PyMOL CGO cylinders between C-alpha atoms (Angstrom):
from pymol import cmd
from pymol.cgo import CYLINDER

trace = [
    CYLINDER, -0.03, 0.25, -0.07, 1.83, 3.57, -0.82, 0.3, 1, 1, 1, 1, 1, 1,
    CYLINDER, 1.83, 3.57, -0.82, 1.26, 6.09, 1.52, 0.3, 1, 1, 1, 1, 1, 1,
    CYLINDER, 1.26, 6.09, 1.52, -1.56, 7.94, -0.40, 0.3, 1, 1, 1, 1, 1, 1,
    CYLINDER, -1.56, 7.94, -0.40, -3.74, 5.30, 0.51, 0.3, 1, 1, 1, 1, 1, 1,
    CYLINDER, -3.74, 5.30, 0.51, -2.80, 4.85, 4.17, 0.3, 1, 1, 1, 1, 1, 1,
    CYLINDER, -2.80, 4.85, 4.17, -3.39, 8.56, 4.58, 0.3, 1, 1, 1, 1, 1, 1,
    CYLINDER, -3.39, 8.56, 4.58, -6.84, 7.94, 3.16, 0.3, 1, 1, 1, 1, 1, 1,
    CYLINDER, -6.84, 7.94, 3.16, -8.14, 4.79, 5.48, 0.3, 1, 1, 1, 1, 1, 1,
    CYLINDER, -8.14, 4.79, 5.48, -10.49, 6.54, 7.35, 0.3, 1, 1, 1, 1, 1, 1,
    CYLINDER, -10.49, 6.54, 7.35, -12.12, 3.20, 9.40, 0.3, 1, 1, 1, 1, 1, 1,
    CYLINDER, -12.12, 3.20, 9.40, -15.04, 5.92, 11.46, 0.3, 1, 1, 1, 1, 1, 1,
    CYLINDER, -15.04, 5.92, 11.46, -16.13, 6.48, 7.64, 0.3, 1, 1, 1, 1, 1, 1,
    CYLINDER, -16.13, 6.48, 7.64, -15.38, 3.08, 6.12, 0.3, 1, 1, 1, 1, 1, 1,
    CYLINDER, -15.38, 3.08, 6.12, -18.12, 1.51, 9.53, 0.3, 1, 1, 1, 1, 1, 1,
    CYLINDER, -18.12, 1.51, 9.53, -20.35, 4.49, 8.50, 0.3, 1, 1, 1, 1, 1, 1,
    CYLINDER, -20.35, 4.49, 8.50, -20.25, 3.83, 4.88, 0.3, 1, 1, 1, 1, 1, 1,
    CYLINDER, -20.25, 3.83, 4.88, -20.63, -0.28, 5.78, 0.3, 1, 1, 1, 1, 1, 1,
    CYLINDER, -20.63, -0.28, 5.78, -23.71, 0.39, 7.85, 0.3, 1, 1, 1, 1, 1, 1,
    CYLINDER, -23.71, 0.39, 7.85, -25.12, 2.97, 5.58, 0.3, 1, 1, 1, 1, 1, 1,
    CYLINDER, -25.12, 2.97, 5.58, -25.44, 0.61, 2.41, 0.3, 1, 1, 1, 1, 1, 1,
    CYLINDER, -25.44, 0.61, 2.41, -26.39, -2.57, 4.33, 0.3, 1, 1, 1, 1, 1, 1,
    CYLINDER, -26.39, -2.57, 4.33, -29.61, -1.03, 5.63, 0.3, 1, 1, 1, 1, 1, 1,
    CYLINDER, -29.61, -1.03, 5.63, -29.65, 0.30, 2.66, 0.3, 1, 1, 1, 1, 1, 1,
    CYLINDER, -29.65, 0.30, 2.66, -29.17, -2.31, -0.10, 0.3, 1, 1, 1, 1, 1, 1,
    CYLINDER, -29.17, -2.31, -0.10, -31.65, -4.47, 2.66, 0.3, 1, 1, 1, 1, 1, 1,
    CYLINDER, -31.65, -4.47, 2.66, -33.98, -1.34, 1.94, 0.3, 1, 1, 1, 1, 1, 1,
    CYLINDER, -33.98, -1.34, 1.94, -34.37, -1.95, -1.81, 0.3, 1, 1, 1, 1, 1, 1,
    CYLINDER, -34.37, -1.95, -1.81, -34.08, -5.68, -1.19, 0.3, 1, 1, 1, 1, 1, 1,
    CYLINDER, -34.08, -5.68, -1.19, -37.48, -5.33, 0.66, 0.3, 1, 1, 1, 1, 1, 1,
    CYLINDER, -37.48, -5.33, 0.66, -39.31, -2.60, -0.83, 0.3, 1, 1, 1, 1, 1, 1,
    CYLINDER, -39.31, -2.60, -0.83, -38.41, -1.87, -4.72, 0.3, 1, 1, 1, 1, 1, 1,
    CYLINDER, -38.41, -1.87, -4.72, -40.42, -3.75, -6.89, 0.3, 1, 1, 1, 1, 1, 1,
    CYLINDER, -40.42, -3.75, -6.89, -38.07, -3.75, -9.82, 0.3, 1, 1, 1, 1, 1, 1,
    CYLINDER, -38.07, -3.75, -9.82, -35.29, -5.38, -7.50, 0.3, 1, 1, 1, 1, 1, 1,
    CYLINDER, -35.29, -5.38, -7.50, -37.91, -7.91, -6.26, 0.3, 1, 1, 1, 1, 1, 1,
    CYLINDER, -37.91, -7.91, -6.26, -38.73, -9.07, -10.23, 0.3, 1, 1, 1, 1, 1, 1,
    CYLINDER, -38.73, -9.07, -10.23, -35.28, -9.26, -10.89, 0.3, 1, 1, 1, 1, 1, 1,
    CYLINDER, -35.28, -9.26, -10.89, -34.23, -11.39, -7.45, 0.3, 1, 1, 1, 1, 1, 1,
    CYLINDER, -34.23, -11.39, -7.45, -38.16, -13.75, -9.18, 0.3, 1, 1, 1, 1, 1, 1,
    CYLINDER, -38.16, -13.75, -9.18, -35.96, -14.27, -12.70, 0.3, 1, 1, 1, 1, 1, 1,
    CYLINDER, -35.96, -14.27, -12.70, -33.73, -16.63, -13.37, 0.3, 1, 1, 1, 1, 1, 1,
    CYLINDER, -33.73, -16.63, -13.37, -31.06, -13.89, -14.11, 0.3, 1, 1, 1, 1, 1, 1,
    CYLINDER, -31.06, -13.89, -14.11, -31.06, -12.95, -10.43, 0.3, 1, 1, 1, 1, 1, 1,
    CYLINDER, -31.06, -12.95, -10.43, -30.03, -9.79, -8.91, 0.3, 1, 1, 1, 1, 1, 1,
    CYLINDER, -30.03, -9.79, -8.91, -26.64, -8.38, -9.50, 0.3, 1, 1, 1, 1, 1, 1,
    CYLINDER, -26.64, -8.38, -9.50, -24.74, -5.65, -7.16, 0.3, 1, 1, 1, 1, 1, 1,
    CYLINDER, -24.74, -5.65, -7.16, -24.71, -3.63, -10.46, 0.3, 1, 1, 1, 1, 1, 1,
    CYLINDER, -24.71, -3.63, -10.46, -28.22, -3.52, -10.78, 0.3, 1, 1, 1, 1, 1, 1,
    CYLINDER, -28.22, -3.52, -10.78, -29.23, -2.46, -6.71, 0.3, 1, 1, 1, 1, 1, 1,
    CYLINDER, -29.23, -2.46, -6.71, -25.78, 0.33, -7.61, 0.3, 1, 1, 1, 1, 1, 1,
    CYLINDER, -25.78, 0.33, -7.61, -28.05, 1.78, -11.00, 0.3, 1, 1, 1, 1, 1, 1,
    CYLINDER, -28.05, 1.78, -11.00, -30.95, 2.19, -8.43, 0.3, 1, 1, 1, 1, 1, 1,
    CYLINDER, -30.95, 2.19, -8.43, -29.57, 4.46, -6.25, 0.3, 1, 1, 1, 1, 1, 1,
    CYLINDER, -29.57, 4.46, -6.25, -29.76, 7.99, -6.52, 0.3, 1, 1, 1, 1, 1, 1,
    CYLINDER, -29.76, 7.99, -6.52, -26.47, 10.33, -7.91, 0.3, 1, 1, 1, 1, 1, 1,
    CYLINDER, -26.47, 10.33, -7.91, -25.96, 11.42, -4.09, 0.3, 1, 1, 1, 1, 1, 1,
    CYLINDER, -25.96, 11.42, -4.09, -25.66, 7.64, -2.98, 0.3, 1, 1, 1, 1, 1, 1,
    CYLINDER, -25.66, 7.64, -2.98, -23.64, 6.17, -5.94, 0.3, 1, 1, 1, 1, 1, 1,
    CYLINDER, -23.64, 6.17, -5.94, -21.01, 9.45, -4.91, 0.3, 1, 1, 1, 1, 1, 1,
    CYLINDER, -21.01, 9.45, -4.91, -21.38, 7.97, -1.55, 0.3, 1, 1, 1, 1, 1, 1,
    CYLINDER, -21.38, 7.97, -1.55, -20.39, 3.93, -3.12, 0.3, 1, 1, 1, 1, 1, 1,
    CYLINDER, -20.39, 3.93, -3.12, -17.67, 5.08, -5.07, 0.3, 1, 1, 1, 1, 1, 1,
    CYLINDER, -17.67, 5.08, -5.07, -16.18, 6.35, -1.58, 0.3, 1, 1, 1, 1, 1, 1,
    CYLINDER, -16.18, 6.35, -1.58, -17.41, 2.65, 0.03, 0.3, 1, 1, 1, 1, 1, 1,
    CYLINDER, -17.41, 2.65, 0.03, -15.52, 1.05, -2.46, 0.3, 1, 1, 1, 1, 1, 1,
    CYLINDER, -15.52, 1.05, -2.46, -12.04, 3.15, -2.26, 0.3, 1, 1, 1, 1, 1, 1,
    CYLINDER, -12.04, 3.15, -2.26, -12.22, 2.46, 1.68, 0.3, 1, 1, 1, 1, 1, 1,
    CYLINDER, -12.22, 2.46, 1.68, -12.79, -1.24, 0.89, 0.3, 1, 1, 1, 1, 1, 1,
    CYLINDER, -12.79, -1.24, 0.89, -10.13, -1.92, -2.10, 0.3, 1, 1, 1, 1, 1, 1,
    CYLINDER, -10.13, -1.92, -2.10, -7.87, -0.37, 0.89, 0.3, 1, 1, 1, 1, 1, 1,
    CYLINDER, -7.87, -0.37, 0.89, -9.08, -2.01, 3.46, 0.3, 1, 1, 1, 1, 1, 1,
    CYLINDER, -9.08, -2.01, 3.46, -8.55, -5.37, 1.73, 0.3, 1, 1, 1, 1, 1, 1,
    CYLINDER, -8.55, -5.37, 1.73, -5.42, -4.63, 0.70, 0.3, 1, 1, 1, 1, 1, 1,
    CYLINDER, -5.42, -4.63, 0.70, -4.59, -3.87, 4.61, 0.3, 1, 1, 1, 1, 1, 1,
    CYLINDER, -4.59, -3.87, 4.61, -6.11, -7.26, 5.01, 0.3, 1, 1, 1, 1, 1, 1,
    CYLINDER, -6.11, -7.26, 5.01, -4.08, -9.06, 2.64, 0.3, 1, 1, 1, 1, 1, 1,
    CYLINDER, -4.08, -9.06, 2.64, -0.91, -7.75, 3.48, 0.3, 1, 1, 1, 1, 1, 1,
    CYLINDER, -0.91, -7.75, 3.48, -1.04, -8.10, 7.36, 0.3, 1, 1, 1, 1, 1, 1,
    CYLINDER, -1.04, -8.10, 7.36, -2.14, -11.82, 6.80, 0.3, 1, 1, 1, 1, 1, 1,
    CYLINDER, -2.14, -11.82, 6.80, 1.17, -12.08, 4.15, 0.3, 1, 1, 1, 1, 1, 1,
    CYLINDER, 1.17, -12.08, 4.15, 3.33, -10.52, 6.74, 0.3, 1, 1, 1, 1, 1, 1,
    CYLINDER, 3.33, -10.52, 6.74, 1.45, -12.49, 9.80, 0.3, 1, 1, 1, 1, 1, 1,
    CYLINDER, 1.45, -12.49, 9.80, -0.10, -10.23, 11.48, 0.3, 1, 1, 1, 1, 1, 1,
    CYLINDER, -0.10, -10.23, 11.48, -3.98, -9.19, 12.42, 0.3, 1, 1, 1, 1, 1, 1,
    CYLINDER, -3.98, -9.19, 12.42, -6.53, -11.62, 11.76, 0.3, 1, 1, 1, 1, 1, 1,
    CYLINDER, -6.53, -11.62, 11.76, -5.68, -14.90, 9.60, 0.3, 1, 1, 1, 1, 1, 1,
    CYLINDER, -5.68, -14.90, 9.60, -7.89, -15.12, 6.18, 0.3, 1, 1, 1, 1, 1, 1,
    CYLINDER, -7.89, -15.12, 6.18, -11.02, -17.81, 6.77, 0.3, 1, 1, 1, 1, 1, 1,
    CYLINDER, -11.02, -17.81, 6.77, -12.39, -19.03, 4.15, 0.3, 1, 1, 1, 1, 1, 1,
    CYLINDER, -12.39, -19.03, 4.15, -16.15, -18.37, 4.02, 0.3, 1, 1, 1, 1, 1, 1,
    CYLINDER, -16.15, -18.37, 4.02, -15.56, -15.60, 6.26, 0.3, 1, 1, 1, 1, 1, 1,
    CYLINDER, -15.56, -15.60, 6.26, -12.58, -13.75, 4.92, 0.3, 1, 1, 1, 1, 1, 1,
    CYLINDER, -12.58, -13.75, 4.92, -10.15, -11.76, 7.43, 0.3, 1, 1, 1, 1, 1, 1,
    CYLINDER, -10.15, -11.76, 7.43, -13.25, -11.62, 10.39, 0.3, 1, 1, 1, 1, 1, 1,
    CYLINDER, -13.25, -11.62, 10.39, -12.51, -13.31, 13.10, 0.3, 1, 1, 1, 1, 1, 1,
    CYLINDER, -12.51, -13.31, 13.10, -15.71, -13.82, 14.09, 0.3, 1, 1, 1, 1, 1, 1,
    CYLINDER, -15.71, -13.82, 14.09, -18.35, -16.89, 13.58, 0.3, 1, 1, 1, 1, 1, 1,
    CYLINDER, -18.35, -16.89, 13.58, -21.14, -16.96, 10.68, 0.3, 1, 1, 1, 1, 1, 1,
    CYLINDER, -21.14, -16.96, 10.68, -23.46, -16.28, 13.65, 0.3, 1, 1, 1, 1, 1, 1,
    CYLINDER, -23.46, -16.28, 13.65, -21.55, -12.66, 13.84, 0.3, 1, 1, 1, 1, 1, 1,
    CYLINDER, -21.55, -12.66, 13.84, -22.61, -11.46, 10.50, 0.3, 1, 1, 1, 1, 1, 1,
    CYLINDER, -22.61, -11.46, 10.50, -26.29, -11.30, 12.13, 0.3, 1, 1, 1, 1, 1, 1,
    CYLINDER, -26.29, -11.30, 12.13, -24.82, -8.58, 14.13, 0.3, 1, 1, 1, 1, 1, 1,
    CYLINDER, -24.82, -8.58, 14.13, -25.78, -4.88, 12.40, 0.3, 1, 1, 1, 1, 1, 1,
    CYLINDER, -25.78, -4.88, 12.40, -22.52, -3.59, 13.69, 0.3, 1, 1, 1, 1, 1, 1,
    CYLINDER, -22.52, -3.59, 13.69, -20.25, -5.67, 12.13, 0.3, 1, 1, 1, 1, 1, 1,
    CYLINDER, -20.25, -5.67, 12.13, -19.01, -5.11, 8.84, 0.3, 1, 1, 1, 1, 1, 1,
    CYLINDER, -19.01, -5.11, 8.84, -20.21, -6.65, 5.72, 0.3, 1, 1, 1, 1, 1, 1,
]
cmd.load_cgo(trace, "trace")
């Protein structure tokens, strides 16, 4: 990770955006008839389908979130390779929690 990325990392903002989109996407899945129609079709739902249905403001926030998520992934991978941090676990990623923890609304996706 270069200095620009490490200087750009903002864990508080990442968690804020993560929670925002966790709620936003669940609301879209539960309440948007177009999204519900896609879920019923054989094609299914793609992440891009959700992003395209967001307002311009939310799309800008999404871009910010994805940028921060890439930084986090890079930091997690580097820590894993250097033997620091939470080890990678298939099915759980770099999370230290169990599958039950994913139901905790405070846990990032």
